[in-house]
Every structure is written in structure tokens, then in C-alpha cells.
One Martini backbone bead per residue (centre of mass of N, CA, C, O) as a GRO file, in nm:
protein
  151
    1UNK     BB    1   4.902   3.117  -6.828
    2UNK     BB    2   4.628   3.089  -6.664
    3UNK     BB    3   4.430   3.230  -6.447
    4UNK     BB    4   4.268   3.223  -6.165
    5UNK     BB    5   3.962   3.225  -6.087
    6UNK     BB    6   3.736   3.376  -5.923
    7UNK     BB    7   3.556   3.355  -5.666
    8UNK     BB    8   3.229   3.381  -5.597
    9UNK     BB    9   3.272   3.546  -5.308
   10UNK     BB   10   3.410   3.804  -5.470
   11UNK     BB   11   3.115   3.894  -5.538
   12UNK     BB   12   2.861   4.104  -5.503
   13UNK     BB   13   2.642   3.942  -5.656
   14UNK     BB   14   2.648   3.698  -5.475
   15UNK     BB   15   2.553   3.845  -5.210
   16UNK     BB   16   2.294   3.961  -5.318
   17UNK     BB   17   2.162   3.692  -5.393
   18UNK     BB   18   2.182   3.545  -5.129
   19UNK     BB   19   2.009   3.747  -4.971
   20UNK     BB   20   1.766   3.771  -5.160
   21UNK     BB   21   1.672   3.478  -5.148
   22UNK     BB   22   1.610   3.475  -4.842
   23UNK     BB   23   1.420   3.720  -4.826
   24UNK     BB   24   1.218   3.621  -5.043
   25UNK     BB   25   1.138   3.350  -4.922
   26UNK     BB   26   1.028   3.449  -4.656
   27UNK     BB   27   0.811   3.636  -4.781
   28UNK     BB   28   0.660   3.434  -4.948
   29UNK     BB   29   0.560   3.264  -4.711
   30UNK     BB   30   0.400   3.487  -4.570
   31UNK     BB   31   0.200   3.568  -4.805
   32UNK     BB   32   0.093   3.278  -4.876
   33UNK     BB   33  -0.057   3.247  -4.601
   34UNK     BB   34  -0.268   3.478  -4.740
   35UNK     BB   35  -0.315   3.391  -5.063
   36UNK     BB   36  -0.052   3.528  -5.193
   37UNK     BB   37   0.167   3.667  -5.398
   38UNK     BB   38   0.413   3.878  -5.455
   39UNK     BB   39   0.297   3.998  -5.711
   40UNK     BB   40   0.018   4.057  -5.591
   41UNK     BB   41   0.120   4.244  -5.369
   42UNK     BB   42   0.229   4.464  -5.552
   43UNK     BB   43  -0.046   4.533  -5.678
   44UNK     BB   44  -0.197   4.598  -5.421
   45UNK     BB   45  -0.009   4.828  -5.322
   46UNK     BB   46  -0.037   5.006  -5.573
   47UNK     BB   47  -0.352   5.029  -5.556
   48UNK     BB   48  -0.364   5.183  -5.294
   49UNK     BB   49  -0.201   5.430  -5.396
   50UNK     BB   50  -0.388   5.480  -5.673
   51UNK     BB   51  -0.645   5.345  -5.689
   52UNK     BB   52  -0.826   5.389  -5.939
   53UNK     BB   53  -0.689   5.200  -6.222
   54UNK     BB   54  -0.524   5.143  -6.491
   55UNK     BB   55  -0.350   4.876  -6.592
   56UNK     BB   56  -0.137   5.041  -6.752
   57UNK     BB   57  -0.046   5.207  -6.503
   58UNK     BB   58   0.052   4.973  -6.341
   59UNK     BB   59   0.262   4.869  -6.542
   60UNK     BB   60   0.431   5.125  -6.545
   61UNK     BB   61   0.488   5.152  -6.234
   62UNK     BB   62   0.613   4.835  -6.232
   63UNK     BB   63   0.758   4.736  -6.500
   64UNK     BB   64   0.533   4.592  -6.665
   65UNK     BB   65   0.335   4.417  -6.842
   66UNK     BB   66   0.015   4.407  -6.941
   67UNK     BB   67  -0.012   4.097  -6.932
   68UNK     BB   68   0.085   4.055  -6.646
   69UNK     BB   69  -0.124   4.234  -6.505
   70UNK     BB   70  -0.375   4.090  -6.617
   71UNK     BB   71  -0.318   3.819  -6.471
   72UNK     BB   72  -0.313   3.932  -6.185
   73UNK     BB   73  -0.595   4.056  -6.186
   74UNK     BB   74  -0.744   3.794  -6.235
   75UNK     BB   75  -0.654   3.662  -5.972
   76UNK     BB   76  -0.772   3.889  -5.783
   77UNK     BB   77  -1.061   3.855  -5.874
   78UNK     BB   78  -1.093   3.557  -5.783
   79UNK     BB   79  -1.018   3.664  -5.474
   80UNK     BB   80  -1.171   3.941  -5.419
   81UNK     BB   81  -0.947   4.206  -5.419
   82UNK     BB   82  -1.072   4.307  -5.692
   83UNK     BB   83  -1.190   4.534  -5.939
   84UNK     BB   84  -1.364   4.573  -6.254
   85UNK     BB   85  -1.410   4.856  -6.473
   86UNK     BB   86  -1.609   4.946  -6.736
   87UNK     BB   87  -1.653   5.163  -6.973
   88UNK     BB   88  -1.934   5.304  -7.106
   89UNK     BB   89  -1.813   5.436  -7.379
   90UNK     BB   90  -1.547   5.237  -7.341
   91UNK     BB   91  -1.466   4.905  -7.322
   92UNK     BB   92  -1.146   4.942  -7.309
   93UNK     BB   93  -1.195   5.091  -7.055
   94UNK     BB   94  -1.024   5.041  -6.740
   95UNK     BB   95  -1.060   4.964  -6.389
   96UNK     BB   96  -0.881   4.921  -6.082
   97UNK     BB   97  -0.984   4.798  -5.753
   98UNK     BB   98  -1.023   4.766  -5.435
   99UNK     BB   99  -1.154   4.589  -5.208
  100UNK     BB  100  -1.226   4.557  -4.893
  101UNK     BB  101  -1.043   4.302  -4.868
  102UNK     BB  102  -0.796   4.440  -4.995
  103UNK     BB  103  -0.771   4.680  -4.798
  104UNK     BB  104  -0.732   4.488  -4.548
  105UNK     BB  105  -0.474   4.325  -4.648
  106UNK     BB  106  -0.241   4.525  -4.698
  107UNK     BB  107  -0.151   4.595  -4.407
  108UNK     BB  108  -0.072   4.305  -4.338
  109UNK     BB  109   0.142   4.271  -4.560
  110UNK     BB  110   0.314   4.516  -4.479
  111UNK     BB  111   0.390   4.405  -4.201
  112UNK     BB  112   0.546   4.165  -4.321
  113UNK     BB  113   0.756   4.336  -4.469
  114UNK     BB  114   0.867   4.470  -4.216
  115UNK     BB  115   0.942   4.209  -4.063
  116UNK     BB  116   1.137   4.103  -4.274
  117UNK     BB  117   1.329   4.334  -4.264
  118UNK     BB  118   1.393   4.310  -3.960
  119UNK     BB  119   1.502   4.022  -3.967
  120UNK     BB  120   1.750   4.097  -4.172
  121UNK     BB  121   1.811   4.435  -4.087
  122UNK     BB  122   1.783   4.511  -3.769
  123UNK     BB  123   2.097   4.500  -3.689
  124UNK     BB  124   2.117   4.755  -3.822
  125UNK     BB  125   2.181   5.059  -3.843
  126UNK     BB  126   2.048   5.336  -3.962
  127UNK     BB  127   2.301   5.415  -4.133
  128UNK     BB  128   2.340   5.142  -4.270
  129UNK     BB  129   2.071   5.120  -4.409
  130UNK     BB  130   2.086   5.382  -4.566
  131UNK     BB  131   2.342   5.314  -4.718
  132UNK     BB  132   2.242   5.058  -4.858
  133UNK     BB  133   2.009   5.192  -5.010
  134UNK     BB  134   2.184   5.404  -5.162
  135UNK     BB  135   2.353   5.208  -5.317
  136UNK     BB  136   2.123   5.065  -5.467
  137UNK     BB  137   2.007   5.327  -5.599
  138UNK     BB  138   2.263   5.388  -5.761
  139UNK     BB  139   2.253   5.139  -5.934
  140UNK     BB  140   1.979   5.194  -6.056
  141UNK     BB  141   2.046   5.469  -6.187
  142UNK     BB  142   2.306   5.386  -6.358
  143UNK     BB  143   2.117   5.145  -6.509
  144UNK     BB  144   1.807   5.206  -6.543
  145UNK     BB  145   1.624   5.066  -6.344
  146UNK     BB  146   1.258   4.960  -6.333
  147UNK     BB  147   1.185   4.695  -6.235
  148UNK     BB  148   0.985   4.543  -6.017
  149UNK     BB  149   1.021   4.323  -5.775
  150UNK     BB  150   0.824   3.993  -5.776
  151UNK     BB  151   1.036   3.724  -5.707
   0.00000   0.00000   0.00000
């Protein structure tokens, strides 16, 4: 006689997805109010940290395909948040950099990310938050996870 399957809410993955969906949805609404998607925000934030950078380096840093980064850069170009410079000697070499508007927007979006974190996790003590982050980092390390979440 087969045993009764475990209920959905008996799984850690269920609770991770439940929380993640709500955290992600709230953040998506916040950044979209500023005219960008979460994936575009990730590229903008990485671009601020990297400065003028080759799209391939962005892709590697974010664990994304070059094609995906290229599409995001094209969208950010259309929004005048980044520029693309083609190498003088080699037309295949390109760099992407934030425009002044992009550099101005990133801190605003970063503040939204901080506020979203506080909204969902601010009730946790410093030690609880640190422990939660360390547990998640341990899962990432043990499974060799590399892709940065963008959706």
C-alpha cells in the first residue's frame, strides 16, 4: 500500500518559492515604476560597479548568456541609461557604460532594493538575517549555483 505523499508545505523549497515570489513581485513593481525591469536593474547595478565594461564581462559576472545581456543592453540604450562604444581598431570590441541618467538612477533603485528587503526581512534580528543569508550562501556553494536571479 503506497504511503501518503508529503504535503507541499512540508518542503523547504515550497517556503523559499513562496517568500521569493512575494519579495520579487513587490520589487518588480517598485522598479517598474521607474521604467526598468528587474533584469535591467541587475545590469545597471553591475555596470555601476564595473564601470565601462565589455558586454561579455557583464554576462560572465551575472551568469547570463551574451545574447541575454545584449538584449538588455539594447533596451537600456533605447532608454538612454547606457552607452555603447565600439573599439576604433576592432569593431567587434565594445564597451558599455552608464550614462549620467543611468548613474543617477542606480542609487534610487538601490534604495528601493534596500526598502524591499526591509519590508520583508526587517522584522528579523541582525543575527537571524545573517544566519538566513549564510544558509542560502551555503546552498549556493554546495550546488555551484552561478546565475544571478533577474526575474
